[in-house]
N, C-alpha and C positions, 0 to 999 in steps of 0.2 A: 390523429387524435386531437380533439379540441382541448383548450386549456383547462376547462372544468373537469373533463374526464381525467386528464393527466394529474391534476391536483388530487382527485379521488384515488387514483392509483398510488400516488406518492404516499398519501396518508395511510392507505391500507398496508403498503409495504413497511412503513415506519412502525405501525402497530404490531406487525408480525415478523420481527427480525429472526434470522436463523444463523447459527454459527457455521464456521467453515466446514465444507463438505456435507452440510446438512440443509443446503438451500433448496430443498425439493419444492416447497410451495412457491418460492420466488421464481425458481426456474420454470415451474408450470405456468405462472402468470406471464413470464416473458415469452415462452413458447406459444402460448395462446394468442398473444398480441401479434407475434410474427406471422402466424398462420392467418390471422384476420387480414393481413396485408399482403398475402400471396407469396410469402417467403417460403423457400424450401427449408425445412427445419430438421436439425439433428439434435437429439437430446442425449443426455447421459454421458457427454464428453468429459473425461476425467472425473467421472462420478456424477456430478450434478450440473456440469456445464452445458450451455446451449449455444448453437450457432445457427443463424438464419442467413440464407443466400438468396439474393435477388439479382437476376441476370437481365441485362438490357442490351443485348448485342455485344459487338466487339468494343474493346476499350479497357482502360485500367481497372484493376481490382483494388478496392479500398476496404480495409478492415477497420471497423469501429468497435471499440472494446469498452465494456463496463464490468466492474467487479460487483459481486452480490452479497458477500458475507458480512455479518454483524460481529459485534465484540461482546465478550463476557463482562459487560459494564452495566450496572443498575442505573437506568435513566433517572435524572433529576431535573428535567426541563419544565415539568408542569404543563406540558402541551395537552390539549384535549385529545390528540391522537398519539399520545405517548405509548411506548411499548407495553404490551400486555403479557410479555414473556418475562418471568422472574429472572433477574440477573443478566439479561441479554438486551442489547439495544444497538441501534444504528448510530453509534457515537462517532463513526468516521464518515458518515454520509454516503455510504454505498447505495442506499435506497434512492438517493438523489441521482446517482450515476445511472442506475437501472431505469429510472423514470425518464431521464433525458434521452437515453438511447432508444427506449420504446417510442418516444415522441419523434425522434429523428428518423427512425426506421419507417414510421408511418408517413412522415412528410416526404421522404425520398420516394416511397412507393407511390404516393399520390401524384408526384410530378412526372411529366413525360418529356422533359427537355434535356435529358442527359443520357449518355451511353456508357456502358461498362458493367461492373459487378460490385455490389455492396454486400459485405459480409458483416453481420451484426453478431458480436461475440459477447455472451454473458458468462463471465468467468467466476468459478468458485474460489474460495480459500486464499484470497490475496493476503489476508491477515496472518496466515501461516507461511506465506511465501512459497506455497506449494501448488496452488491452483493452476497457474499458467503452465508449469511443467507437466502437471497431470493431464491437461488437455493436449499438450504436445505429444506426450507419451501415448496417448490414446489415438494418435493419428490426425490431429486437427489439420496440420499443414498438407496432408494428403487427401483429406475428406472434403475440404473446401478449396476453392481456387486460391492459388498462392497470391499473396498481396504484393502490390506495388508500393503501398504506403500503409502504415499502421497509425491510427489516430486514436487519441483518448484524452480524458480530462479527469481532474480530481477537484472536488469542491473544497474550499478553504475559507478561513475567516478573513476574507477580503471583501471589498464592497461588491454587492450583487450587481452583475452586469459587467464587471471588470474582468480582465484576463491576464494571467501571468505566464509569459512565454520566455524560456531561457534556451537559446541555441547552445549546443554542446552539452557538457555534463550538467544535469539538472538536479538529480537526486542521488544520494550516496548508495554505494553497495552496503549491504547489511549482512552480518553474520551473527547468529545466536548460538552460544556455546553452553554446554552443560559440563561443569567440572566437578568430579567426585574425588574428594580427598579421603583416603583410607587411613584410619588410625587404629588404636587398640583400646577398646572401651573398658570401663571398670567403675568402681565406686568413687564418688566425688570426694570422699575423705582421703583417698589414697591415690592422688594423681601420679605419684612416682611409679606406680605399677602400670600406667597407661601411656599411650601416645595420643594426646588430646587433639582431635581433628578440628575442634572449635578454635583453638589457639592458632593452629596452622592456617585455618580459613581466615581468621582476623588478620594475621600477618600478610597473607596473600592479597587480601582486598587492598590493604594499604600499598603494598608493593606494586600492584597492577596500575595504580594511579601514576606511577612514575614513567610509564611507557610513553604517554603523550607528552608529559612534562619534560622528559629527559632523553627520549630516544627518537622523537619525531621533530623534524626541522620546523622552525617557525613559518617557513614558506609552504609547508605541507599541512594537510588537514586529516585529523583522525579523532574519533571519540571512543573511549572504552568505558562502559557502564556496567557495574555489578547491580543487577536489578533484583536479585533475591539471594538470600542465604538461608539454608535449611539444615538444621542439626538438632539432635537430641529430642527427648520426650519428657524429662523430669529434672527437677532442680539438682539432685545429687547423683545423677548418672552421667558419666562421661561416655558419649556415644562412640560407636565404631567408625562413623563416617560423617562427613559434612558435604553439602552440595552447594555450589555457586552457580547462578545463572547469569551469563554475561551477554552483552550486546556490543558489537563493534561496528562503527560506521567509517567508511573510507571512500575516496574518489579514485585513487590511483592503485592499480593492481600491485605495484611494487611496495607501496606503503602498506597495503592490506597484508601482503606476505610477511613483512617485517613485524607488524603488530601481532599477527597470529603466532609467529615464531616466538616472539617475546612472551606472550601469554603462556605458551607451553614451557618455555625455559623457566619462568618465574614460578609457575605452579610446581614443577618438578623440583626446583631448587629449594623451595620452602619446605616441601615434604621431606626431602633428603636431610635438610638441616635439622629437622625435628626428629629424625630417626623413624619415619613412617615405615611400617612393616612391608609395604609394597607401593609401587608407583601409582600416582593419581591417574585417573582417566579423563581425557579431554575429548569431547564429542561435539562436532558442529551439527546442530539439529535443524537449523534453518539458514538459508543463504539466498540472497538476491544480488544480481549484478548491478553495477552503476547504471542508472537510467540516463542515457545520453541521446539528446535530440540531435538528429542529423541537421547540420547547419544549413545546408542548401534546402532541405525539405522544410525546415522551420521558416526560412525566409519566403519560400513559395506559399506557405500556408498563412503567414502573418497578415497579408492584406484581407484575406477572407475573415479572419478573426477580428480585424479592425473594423470591418463592416458591422460587427455585432456590438462592440463596445470598446472602451479604451484598453490598450494593450501595453503592459510594462514588463520590464525584465527584472524579476526578483533575485536573479543570480542563483548559484548553486545552493541547495538547501540540504540539511542532513536527514531529511525524510527518506523513505525507501519504498520501492514498488517492484513487483515481479513482471510487469507488462513487457519489459525489455526481452524477456524469454520468448514471447510470442514473435516479436520482430526478428530475433535471431533465428528462430525456427523457420520462418518463411523467407528469410534472406532479404528483408525489406527495411528501408529507413523508418524511423519513428518520429512523430511529432506529438508531444504530450504537453498539456498546459494546465494551469490552475484556473478554476472558475470561481469567481467570487460568490459567496453565499450569505454574507452578513448584511445587516441593515446599513445602507449607504450613509444614513444620517450620523452614524458613529464615526465616520471618516471625514466629517466636515472640516475643511481647511487642509487636509492631507493631500498633497499633489505629487510628491516624488515617491519613488520606490522605497526609499529609506523611511519616509514618513508613514507610508501605508503599512510597512512591516512593523514599525514601532507601535502603531495603533493595534495591529493584529495581535501583538503580544500582551495586550491588556484585556482581551475579551476571551471567553471560552473557545478553545480550539479543538480540533479533531482528537478523539479519544477521551475527552472530558465528559463526565456524566451530564454536564450542562450544555454540551455543544449541540446545536441544531441550526441548519441553514433556513433562511426564510423562504417559503415556497415561491413567492412572487416578489421579484422577477427572476429568481434563480432558475426555476424550471424553464421559463421562456427563453432566457439567455443561454442556458445549457443546451437546449434543443437547437437553437439558432446557430450556436458555435459549431456543433457537430455537423449540421447540414451544410453550413457555409464552408467548413474545412473539407468535407467530402466533395463538394462541388468544385473546389479548387483543383481536385485531382481527376475527377470524372470528365469525360468528354461532354 
């Protein structure tokens, strides 16, 4: 696909974002482009996922993965190709991922100087941390050739054309929890006849912040965030229940276990201290493992990425991704990198990883209603990175 057509595809996808497990239009576009380039296509994997297989004789099998889903965010970019779907936008840049994989799949199909198998995977529901597992549960690893390497990229507010590659742990494990505190409701004028779950929730929120501050070593890393508190309907009614939505980020499984245990301990203890009529419920609703780049695989892939643009190591970041699930399912190493998508002029004078990350913190980033990568040279560099990385593994 030429650059003009890819730009048109990108703008079209950006205008028509789709939420997790609803990516039917996007999946249809991806499947159509794969068929145009003679890929064997499997649709409906894990609901809306698509896999395309291109075989070129004996040789290694490379999985290239892009996620497709958008976010429930109202776009405020002012772009001429801004989202036309109320309250939904590609604020995380997954439309860029899809576009780049389409371009890479077409470029690899047009070349005749490699041997092996390319599997292009368009995954749903990354934002729910459920799409990769849904595809695996639907038999992805059995329905396409097993991978020798899994490759992927994520657009970020870094200079377009640059690449961030971290060998070893790159992104954190993520756990999203729903905590329901059960009280006994009643009239706001007679709190003595109730067990107020709002007060219990308030005490719990404060106590949860002591986990990282007082239970995790300074040499370890964890984040505990209370992202939402829901309780009550009216000024003078004490409700029966309060709900907390939590997110936990960790890199080490032992630290993760300690943090989750501490959350349960604190939630139950605060409820007991207030005389709650029954125990609170703690449910893990979403979970992703640590994204860990295989060190040897990353070093093998690095020269290919350096042929595309400058490569730097941003170090471990607290973001999260479910692509590791695909690598685990197929028993292959993974190499995953950040692809710059910001105007390079914003980074004038920034040369070190620390300086690049510092500038990145001053401009709209992923999940912001103002975030958007610049199409050129981001698309061109993203396609080139996937193709070069794939070639590093194919014969």
